[in-house]
PADRENDO-352056 format. One record per residue: residue number from 1; x, y, z of N, C-alpha, C, O, CB in turn. Coordinates in Angstrom, 1 decimal. Glycine has a CB too. Layout:
% PADRENDO-352056
+-----+--------+--------+--------+--------+--------+--------+--------+--------+--------+--------+--------+--------+--------+--------+--------+
!   k !    n.x !    n.y !    n.z !   ca.x !   ca.y !   ca.z !    c.x !    c.y !    c.z !    o.x !    o.y !    o.z !   cb.x !   cb.y !   cb.z !
+-----+--------+--------+--------+--------+--------+--------+--------+--------+--------+--------+--------+--------+--------+--------+--------+
! NUM !      X !      Y !      Z !      X !      Y !      Z !      X !      Y !      Z !      X !      Y !      Z !      X !      Y !      Z !
...
+-----+--------+--------+--------+--------+--------+--------+--------+--------+--------+--------+--------+--------+--------+--------+--------+
This chain:
% PADRENDO-352056
+-----+--------+--------+--------+--------+--------+--------+--------+--------+--------+--------+--------+--------+--------+--------+--------+
!   k !    n.x !    n.y !    n.z !   ca.x !   ca.y !   ca.z !    c.x !    c.y !    c.z !    o.x !    o.y !    o.z !   cb.x !   cb.y !   cb.z !
+-----+--------+--------+--------+--------+--------+--------+--------+--------+--------+--------+--------+--------+--------+--------+--------+
!   1 !    7.7 !  -26.5 !   24.7 !    7.8 !  -25.6 !   25.8 !    8.2 !  -26.3 !   27.1 !    9.1 !  -25.9 !   27.8 !    6.5 !  -24.8 !   26.0 !
!   2 !    7.4 !  -27.4 !   27.4 !    7.7 !  -28.2 !   28.6 !    9.1 !  -28.8 !   28.5 !    9.8 !  -28.8 !   29.5 !    6.6 !  -29.3 !   28.8 !
!   3 !    9.5 !  -29.2 !   27.4 !   10.8 !  -29.8 !   27.2 !   11.9 !  -28.8 !   27.5 !   12.9 !  -29.1 !   28.1 !   11.0 !  -30.4 !   25.7 !
!   4 !   11.7 !  -27.6 !   27.0 !   12.7 !  -26.5 !   27.3 !   12.8 !  -26.2 !   28.8 !   13.9 !  -26.0 !   29.3 !   12.3 !  -25.2 !   26.5 !
!   5 !   11.6 !  -26.2 !   29.4 !   11.6 !  -26.0 !   30.9 !   12.4 !  -27.1 !   31.6 !   13.2 !  -26.8 !   32.5 !   10.2 !  -25.9 !   31.4 !
!   6 !   12.1 !  -28.3 !   31.2 !   12.8 !  -29.4 !   31.8 !   14.3 !  -29.4 !   31.6 !   15.1 !  -29.6 !   32.5 !   12.3 !  -30.7 !   31.3 !
!   7 !   14.7 !  -29.0 !   30.4 !   16.1 !  -28.9 !   30.1 !   16.8 !  -27.8 !   31.0 !   17.9 !  -27.9 !   31.5 !   16.4 !  -28.6 !   28.6 !
!   8 !   16.1 !  -26.7 !   31.1 !   16.5 !  -25.6 !   31.9 !   16.7 !  -26.0 !   33.4 !   17.7 !  -25.7 !   34.0 !   15.6 !  -24.3 !   31.8 !
!   9 !   15.7 !  -26.7 !   33.9 !   15.7 !  -27.2 !   35.3 !   16.9 !  -28.1 !   35.5 !   17.6 !  -28.0 !   36.5 !   14.4 !  -27.9 !   35.6 !
!  10 !   17.1 !  -29.1 !   34.5 !   18.2 !  -30.0 !   34.7 !   19.5 !  -29.3 !   34.6 !   20.4 !  -29.7 !   35.3 !   18.1 !  -31.1 !   33.6 !
!  11 !   19.6 !  -28.3 !   33.8 !   20.9 !  -27.5 !   33.7 !   21.1 !  -26.8 !   35.1 !   22.3 !  -26.8 !   35.6 !   20.8 !  -26.5 !   32.6 !
!  12 !   20.1 !  -26.3 !   35.6 !   20.2 !  -25.6 !   36.9 !   20.6 !  -26.6 !   38.0 !   21.5 !  -26.3 !   38.9 !   18.9 !  -25.0 !   37.3 !
!  13 !   20.0 !  -27.8 !   38.0 !   20.4 !  -28.9 !   38.9 !   21.8 !  -29.2 !   38.8 !   22.5 !  -29.4 !   39.8 !   19.4 !  -30.1 !   38.7 !
!  14 !   22.3 !  -29.4 !   37.6 !   23.7 !  -29.7 !   37.3 !   24.6 !  -28.7 !   37.9 !   25.7 !  -29.0 !   38.4 !   23.9 !  -30.0 !   35.8 !
!  15 !   24.2 !  -27.4 !   37.7 !   25.0 !  -26.3 !   38.2 !   25.1 !  -26.3 !   39.7 !   26.2 !  -26.2 !   40.2 !   24.4 !  -25.0 !   37.7 !
!  16 !   24.0 !  -26.5 !   40.3 !   23.9 !  -26.5 !   41.8 !   24.8 !  -27.7 !   42.3 !   25.6 !  -27.5 !   43.2 !   22.5 !  -26.7 !   42.3 !
!  17 !   24.6 !  -28.8 !   41.7 !   25.4 !  -30.0 !   42.1 !   26.9 !  -29.7 !   41.9 !   27.7 !  -30.0 !   42.7 !   25.0 !  -31.2 !   41.2 !
!  18 !   27.2 !  -29.2 !   40.7 !   28.6 !  -28.9 !   40.4 !   29.3 !  -27.9 !   41.3 !   30.5 !  -28.0 !   41.6 !   28.8 !  -28.5 !   39.0 !
!  19 !   28.5 !  -26.9 !   41.7 !   29.0 !  -25.8 !   42.6 !   28.9 !  -26.2 !   44.1 !   29.4 !  -25.4 !   44.9 !   28.3 !  -24.6 !   42.3 !
!  20 !   28.3 !  -27.3 !   44.4 !   28.3 !  -27.7 !   45.8 !   29.7 !  -28.1 !   46.3 !   30.5 !  -28.7 !   45.6 !   27.3 !  -28.9 !   46.0 !
!  21 !   30.0 !  -27.7 !   47.5 !   31.3 !  -28.0 !   48.1 !   31.5 !  -29.5 !   48.2 !   32.6 !  -30.0 !   48.2 !   31.5 !  -27.4 !   49.4 !
!  22 !   30.4 !  -30.3 !   48.3 !   30.5 !  -31.7 !   48.4 !   30.3 !  -32.4 !   47.1 !   30.3 !  -33.7 !   47.0 !   29.5 !  -32.2 !   49.4 !
!  23 !   30.0 !  -31.6 !   46.0 !   29.7 !  -32.2 !   44.7 !   30.8 !  -33.1 !   44.2 !   30.5 !  -34.2 !   43.7 !   29.5 !  -31.1 !   43.7 !
!  24 !   32.0 !  -32.7 !   44.3 !   33.1 !  -33.5 !   43.8 !   33.2 !  -34.9 !   44.6 !   33.5 !  -35.9 !   44.0 !   34.5 !  -32.8 !   43.9 !
!  25 !   33.1 !  -34.8 !   45.9 !   33.1 !  -36.0 !   46.7 !   32.0 !  -37.0 !   46.4 !   32.1 !  -38.2 !   46.2 !   33.0 !  -35.7 !   48.2 !
!  26 !   30.8 !  -36.4 !   46.2 !   29.6 !  -37.2 !   45.8 !   29.8 !  -37.8 !   44.4 !   29.6 !  -39.0 !   44.3 !   28.3 !  -36.3 !   45.8 !
!  27 !   30.3 !  -37.0 !   43.5 !   30.6 !  -37.6 !   42.1 !   31.6 !  -38.7 !   42.2 !   31.4 !  -39.7 !   41.5 !   31.1 !  -36.5 !   41.2 !
!  28 !   32.6 !  -38.5 !   43.0 !   33.6 !  -39.6 !   43.2 !   33.0 !  -40.8 !   43.8 !   33.3 !  -41.9 !   43.3 !   34.8 !  -39.1 !   44.0 !
!  29 !   32.2 !  -40.7 !   44.8 !   31.6 !  -41.8 !   45.4 !   30.7 !  -42.6 !   44.5 !   30.7 !  -43.8 !   44.5 !   30.9 !  -41.4 !   46.7 !
!  30 !   29.9 !  -41.8 !   43.7 !   29.0 !  -42.5 !   42.8 !   29.8 !  -43.2 !   41.7 !   29.4 !  -44.3 !   41.3 !   28.0 !  -41.4 !   42.1 !
!  31 !   30.8 !  -42.6 !   41.2 !   31.7 !  -43.2 !   40.2 !   32.3 !  -44.5 !   40.7 !   32.3 !  -45.5 !   40.0 !   32.8 !  -42.2 !   39.7 !
!  32 !   32.7 !  -44.4 !   42.0 !   33.3 !  -45.6 !   42.6 !   32.3 !  -46.7 !   42.7 !   32.6 !  -47.9 !   42.5 !   33.9 !  -45.2 !   44.0 !
!  33 !   31.0 !  -46.4 !   43.1 !   30.0 !  -47.3 !   43.3 !   29.6 !  -48.0 !   41.9 !   29.4 !  -49.2 !   41.8 !   28.7 !  -46.7 !   43.9 !
!  34 !   29.6 !  -47.2 !   40.9 !   29.3 !  -47.7 !   39.5 !   30.4 !  -48.6 !   39.1 !   30.1 !  -49.7 !   38.5 !   29.1 !  -46.5 !   38.5 !
!  35 !   31.6 !  -48.3 !   39.3 !   32.7 !  -49.1 !   38.9 !   32.7 !  -50.5 !   39.7 !   32.9 !  -51.5 !   39.1 !   34.1 !  -48.5 !   39.2 !
!  36 !   32.4 !  -50.4 !   41.0 !   32.3 !  -51.6 !   41.8 !   31.1 !  -52.5 !   41.3 !   31.3 !  -53.7 !   41.2 !   32.0 !  -51.2 !   43.3 !
!  37 !   30.0 !  -51.8 !   41.0 !   28.9 !  -52.6 !   40.5 !   29.2 !  -53.3 !   39.2 !   28.8 !  -54.5 !   39.0 !   27.7 !  -51.7 !   40.2 !
!  38 !   29.9 !  -52.6 !   38.3 !   30.3 !  -53.2 !   37.0 !   31.2 !  -54.4 !   37.2 !   31.1 !  -55.4 !   36.4 !   31.1 !  -52.2 !   36.2 !
!  39 !   32.0 !  -54.4 !   38.2 !   32.9 !  -55.6 !   38.4 !   32.2 !  -56.8 !   39.0 !   32.6 !  -57.9 !   38.9 !   34.0 !  -55.2 !   39.4 !
!  40 !   31.0 !  -56.5 !   39.6 !   30.2 !  -57.6 !   40.2 !   29.2 !  -58.2 !   39.3 !   28.5 !  -59.2 !   39.7 !   29.6 !  -57.1 !   41.5 !
!  41 !   29.0 !  -57.6 !   38.1 !   28.0 !  -58.1 !   37.2 !   28.6 !  -59.0 !   36.2 !   29.7 !  -58.7 !   35.6 !   27.3 !  -56.9 !   36.4 !
!  42 !   28.0 !  -60.2 !   36.0 !   28.6 !  -61.2 !   35.1 !   28.3 !  -60.8 !   33.7 !   27.5 !  -60.0 !   33.4 !   28.0 !  -62.6 !   35.4 !
!  43 !   29.1 !  -61.4 !   32.8 !   28.8 !  -61.2 !   31.4 !   27.4 !  -61.6 !   30.9 !   26.8 !  -60.9 !   30.1 !   29.9 !  -61.9 !   30.5 !
!  44 !   26.9 !  -62.7 !   31.5 !   25.6 !  -63.1 !   31.2 !   24.6 !  -62.0 !   31.6 !   23.6 !  -61.7 !   30.8 !   25.2 !  -64.4 !   32.0 !
!  45 !   24.7 !  -61.4 !   32.8 !   23.8 !  -60.3 !   33.2 !   23.9 !  -59.1 !   32.3 !   22.9 !  -58.5 !   31.9 !   24.2 !  -59.9 !   34.7 !
!  46 !   25.2 !  -58.8 !   31.9 !   25.4 !  -57.6 !   31.0 !   24.6 !  -57.9 !   29.7 !   24.0 !  -57.0 !   29.1 !   26.9 !  -57.4 !   30.7 !
!  47 !   24.8 !  -59.1 !   29.1 !   24.1 !  -59.5 !   27.9 !   22.6 !  -59.4 !   28.0 !   21.9 !  -59.0 !   27.1 !   24.6 !  -60.8 !   27.4 !
!  48 !   22.1 !  -59.9 !   29.2 !   20.7 !  -59.9 !   29.4 !   20.1 !  -58.5 !   29.5 !   19.1 !  -58.2 !   28.9 !   20.3 !  -60.7 !   30.7 !
!  49 !   20.8 !  -57.6 !   30.2 !   20.4 !  -56.2 !   30.3 !   20.4 !  -55.6 !   28.9 !   19.5 !  -54.9 !   28.6 !   21.4 !  -55.5 !   31.3 !
!  50 !   21.5 !  -55.8 !   28.2 !   21.6 !  -55.2 !   26.8 !   20.4 !  -55.7 !   25.9 !   19.8 !  -54.9 !   25.2 !   22.9 !  -55.6 !   26.1 !
!  51 !   20.1 !  -57.0 !   26.0 !   19.0 !  -57.5 !   25.3 !   17.7 !  -56.9 !   25.7 !   16.8 !  -56.6 !   24.9 !   18.9 !  -59.1 !   25.4 !
!  52 !   17.5 !  -56.8 !   27.0 !   16.2 !  -56.2 !   27.5 !   16.1 !  -54.7 !   27.1 !   15.0 !  -54.3 !   26.7 !   16.2 !  -56.2 !   29.0 !
!  53 !   17.2 !  -54.0 !   27.1 !   17.1 !  -52.6 !   26.7 !   16.8 !  -52.5 !   25.2 !   16.1 !  -51.6 !   24.8 !   18.5 !  -51.9 !   27.0 !
!  54 !   17.3 !  -53.4 !   24.4 !   17.0 !  -53.4 !   23.0 !   15.5 !  -53.6 !   22.8 !   14.9 !  -53.0 !   21.9 !   17.8 !  -54.5 !   22.2 !
!  55 !   15.0 !  -54.6 !   23.5 !   13.5 !  -54.9 !   23.4 !   12.7 !  -53.7 !   23.8 !   11.7 !  -53.4 !   23.2 !   13.2 !  -56.1 !   24.2 !
!  56 !   13.1 !  -53.0 !   24.9 !   12.3 !  -51.9 !   25.4 !   12.4 !  -50.8 !   24.4 !   11.3 !  -50.2 !   24.1 !   12.9 !  -51.4 !   26.8 !
!  57 !   13.5 !  -50.5 !   23.8 !   13.6 !  -49.4 !   22.8 !   12.8 !  -49.7 !   21.6 !   12.1 !  -48.8 !   21.1 !   15.1 !  -49.2 !   22.4 !
!  58 !   12.9 !  -51.0 !   21.1 !   12.1 !  -51.3 !   19.9 !   10.6 !  -51.2 !   20.2 !    9.8 !  -50.8 !   19.4 !   12.5 !  -52.7 !   19.4 !
!  59 !   10.2 !  -51.7 !   21.4 !    8.8 !  -51.6 !   21.8 !    8.3 !  -50.1 !   21.9 !    7.2 !  -49.8 !   21.4 !    8.5 !  -52.3 !   23.2 !
!  60 !    9.2 !  -49.3 !   22.4 !    8.8 !  -47.9 !   22.5 !    8.7 !  -47.3 !   21.1 !    7.7 !  -46.5 !   20.9 !    9.9 !  -47.1 !   23.3 !
!  61 !    9.6 !  -47.6 !   20.2 !    9.4 !  -47.1 !   18.9 !    8.1 !  -47.5 !   18.2 !    7.5 !  -46.8 !   17.5 !   10.7 !  -47.5 !   18.0 !
!  62 !    7.8 !  -48.8 !   18.5 !    6.6 !  -49.3 !   17.9 !    5.3 !  -48.7 !   18.5 !    4.3 !  -48.5 !   17.7 !    6.5 !  -50.9 !   18.1 !
!  63 !    5.3 !  -48.4 !   19.8 !    4.0 !  -48.0 !   20.4 !    4.0 !  -46.5 !   20.8 !    2.9 !  -46.1 !   21.2 !    3.9 !  -48.8 !   21.7 !
!  64 !    5.0 !  -45.8 !   20.6 !    5.0 !  -44.4 !   21.1 !    3.9 !  -43.6 !   20.4 !    3.5 !  -42.6 !   20.9 !    6.4 !  -43.7 !   20.9 !
!  65 !    3.6 !  -43.9 !   19.2 !    2.5 !  -43.2 !   18.5 !    1.1 !  -43.5 !   19.1 !    0.2 !  -42.8 !   18.8 !    2.5 !  -43.6 !   17.0 !
!  66 !    1.0 !  -44.6 !   19.9 !   -0.3 !  -44.9 !   20.5 !   -0.5 !  -44.4 !   21.9 !   -1.5 !  -44.7 !   22.5 !   -0.4 !  -46.4 !   20.5 !
!  67 !    0.5 !  -43.6 !   22.3 !    0.4 !  -43.0 !   23.6 !   -0.6 !  -41.8 !   23.6 !   -0.4 !  -40.9 !   22.7 !    1.8 !  -42.6 !   24.2 !
!  68 !   -1.5 !  -41.7 !   24.5 !   -2.5 !  -40.6 !   24.5 !   -1.9 !  -39.3 !   25.0 !   -0.9 !  -39.4 !   25.6 !   -3.7 !  -41.0 !   25.3 !
!  69 !   -2.5 !  -38.3 !   24.6 !   -2.0 !  -37.0 !   25.1 !   -2.1 !  -36.9 !   26.6 !   -1.2 !  -36.3 !   27.3 !   -2.9 !  -35.8 !   24.5 !
!  70 !   -3.1 !  -37.5 !   27.2 !   -3.2 !  -37.6 !   28.7 !   -2.0 !  -38.2 !   29.3 !   -1.5 !  -37.7 !   30.3 !   -4.5 !  -38.3 !   29.1 !
!  71 !   -1.6 !  -39.4 !   28.7 !   -0.4 !  -40.1 !   29.2 !    0.9 !  -39.2 !   29.1 !    1.7 !  -39.2 !   30.0 !   -0.2 !  -41.4 !   28.5 !
!  72 !    1.0 !  -38.6 !   27.9 !    2.2 !  -37.7 !   27.7 !    2.2 !  -36.6 !   28.8 !    3.2 !  -36.2 !   29.3 !    2.1 !  -37.1 !   26.3 !
!  73 !    1.0 !  -36.0 !   29.0 !    0.9 !  -34.9 !   30.0 !    1.2 !  -35.4 !   31.4 !    1.9 !  -34.7 !   32.2 !   -0.5 !  -34.3 !   29.9 !
!  74 !    0.7 !  -36.6 !   31.7 !    1.0 !  -37.2 !   33.0 !    2.5 !  -37.4 !   33.3 !    3.0 !  -37.1 !   34.3 !    0.2 !  -38.5 !   33.2 !
!  75 !    3.2 !  -37.9 !   32.3 !    4.6 !  -38.1 !   32.4 !    5.3 !  -36.8 !   32.5 !    6.2 !  -36.7 !   33.3 !    5.1 !  -38.9 !   31.1 !
!  76 !    4.9 !  -35.8 !   31.7 !    5.6 !  -34.5 !   31.8 !    5.4 !  -33.9 !   33.1 !    6.3 !  -33.3 !   33.7 !    5.0 !  -33.6 !   30.7 !
!  77 !    4.2 !  -34.0 !   33.7 !    3.9 !  -33.5 !   35.0 !    4.7 !  -34.2 !   36.1 !    5.2 !  -33.5 !   37.0 !    2.4 !  -33.6 !   35.3 !
!  78 !    4.9 !  -35.5 !   36.0 !    5.7 !  -36.2 !   36.9 !    7.1 !  -35.8 !   36.8 !    7.8 !  -35.7 !   37.9 !    5.6 !  -37.7 !   36.7 !
!  79 !    7.7 !  -35.6 !   35.6 !    9.0 !  -35.2 !   35.5 !    9.3 !  -33.8 !   36.1 !   10.3 !  -33.6 !   36.6 !    9.4 !  -35.2 !   34.0 !
!  80 !    8.3 !  -33.0 !   35.9 !    8.4 !  -31.6 !   36.5 !    8.4 !  -31.7 !   38.0 !    9.2 !  -31.0 !   38.6 !    7.2 !  -30.7 !   36.0 !
!  81 !    7.6 !  -32.5 !   38.6 !    7.6 !  -32.7 !   40.0 !    8.9 !  -33.2 !   40.5 !    9.5 !  -32.8 !   41.5 !    6.4 !  -33.6 !   40.5 !
!  82 !    9.4 !  -34.3 !   39.8 !   10.7 !  -34.9 !   40.2 !   11.8 !  -33.8 !   40.1 !   12.6 !  -33.7 !   41.0 !   11.0 !  -36.1 !   39.3 !
!  83 !   11.8 !  -33.0 !   39.1 !   12.8 !  -32.0 !   38.9 !   12.8 !  -31.0 !   40.1 !   13.8 !  -30.6 !   40.6 !   12.6 !  -31.3 !   37.6 !
!  84 !   11.6 !  -30.6 !   40.4 !   11.4 !  -29.6 !   41.5 !   11.9 !  -30.2 !   42.8 !   12.6 !  -29.5 !   43.6 !   10.0 !  -29.1 !   41.6 !
!  85 !   11.5 !  -31.4 !   43.1 !   11.9 !  -32.0 !   44.4 !   13.4 !  -32.2 !   44.4 !   14.0 !  -32.1 !   45.5 !   11.2 !  -33.4 !   44.5 !
!  86 !   14.0 !  -32.6 !   43.3 !   15.5 !  -32.8 !   43.2 !   16.2 !  -31.5 !   43.5 !   17.2 !  -31.4 !   44.1 !   15.9 !  -33.4 !   41.9 !
!  87 !   15.6 !  -30.4 !   42.9 !   16.2 !  -29.1 !   43.1 !   16.2 !  -28.7 !   44.5 !   17.1 !  -28.1 !   45.1 !   15.4 !  -28.0 !   42.2 !
!  88 !   15.0 !  -28.9 !   45.2 !   14.9 !  -28.6 !   46.6 !   16.0 !  -29.4 !   47.4 !   16.6 !  -28.9 !   48.3 !   13.5 !  -29.0 !   47.2 !
!  89 !   16.1 !  -30.7 !   47.1 !   17.1 !  -31.5 !   47.8 !   18.5 !  -31.0 !   47.6 !   19.2 !  -30.9 !   48.6 !   17.0 !  -33.0 !   47.2 !
!  90 !   18.9 !  -30.6 !   46.4 !   20.2 !  -30.1 !   46.1 !   20.4 !  -28.7 !   46.9 !   21.5 !  -28.5 !   47.3 !   20.4 !  -29.9 !   44.7 !
!  91 !   19.4 !  -27.9 !   46.9 !   19.5 !  -26.6 !   47.6 !   19.7 !  -26.9 !   49.1 !   20.6 !  -26.2 !   49.8 !   18.3 !  -25.7 !   47.4 !
!  92 !   19.0 !  -27.8 !   49.7 !   19.2 !  -28.2 !   51.1 !   20.6 !  -28.7 !   51.3 !   21.3 !  -28.4 !   52.3 !   18.2 !  -29.2 !   51.6 !
!  93 !   21.1 !  -29.5 !   50.4 !   22.5 !  -30.1 !   50.5 !   23.5 !  -29.0 !   50.4 !   24.5 !  -29.0 !   51.2 !   22.7 !  -31.1 !   49.3 !
!  94 !   23.2 !  -28.0 !   49.6 !   24.1 !  -26.9 !   49.4 !   24.2 !  -26.0 !   50.7 !   25.2 !  -25.6 !   51.1 !   23.7 !  -26.0 !   48.2 !
!  95 !   23.0 !  -25.8 !   51.3 !   23.0 !  -25.0 !   52.6 !   23.7 !  -25.7 !   53.7 !   24.3 !  -25.0 !   54.6 !   21.5 !  -24.8 !   53.0 !
!  96 !   23.7 !  -27.0 !   53.8 !   24.4 !  -27.8 !   54.8 !   25.9 !  -27.6 !   54.7 !   26.6 !  -27.8 !   55.7 !   24.0 !  -29.2 !   54.8 !
!  97 !   26.4 !  -27.3 !   53.5 !   27.8 !  -27.2 !   53.3 !   28.2 !  -25.8 !   53.7 !   29.4 !  -25.5 !   53.7 !   28.3 !  -27.5 !   51.9 !
+-----+--------+--------+--------+--------+--------+--------+--------+--------+--------+--------+--------+--------+--------+--------+--------+
């Protein structure tokens, strides 16, 4: 149920962002920043990040069964708060346009 709500919220956020008059400009700027960042990262850094991500994923697979319901609920609650705050931010951005 919570997962469905979060998916619905994120879809709404994507819609607001996509329909914003500044959405295209923001997307372009973010894409440009990402491309610029990629050019400044060495191959060693890329390999280190990839290795770290592999370790994190394998650790998560190993320990996810040991996460308490309280921790799962706390993470879910935090994600809901973040989603709501991001929605508010996007609505304010939309109003300014």
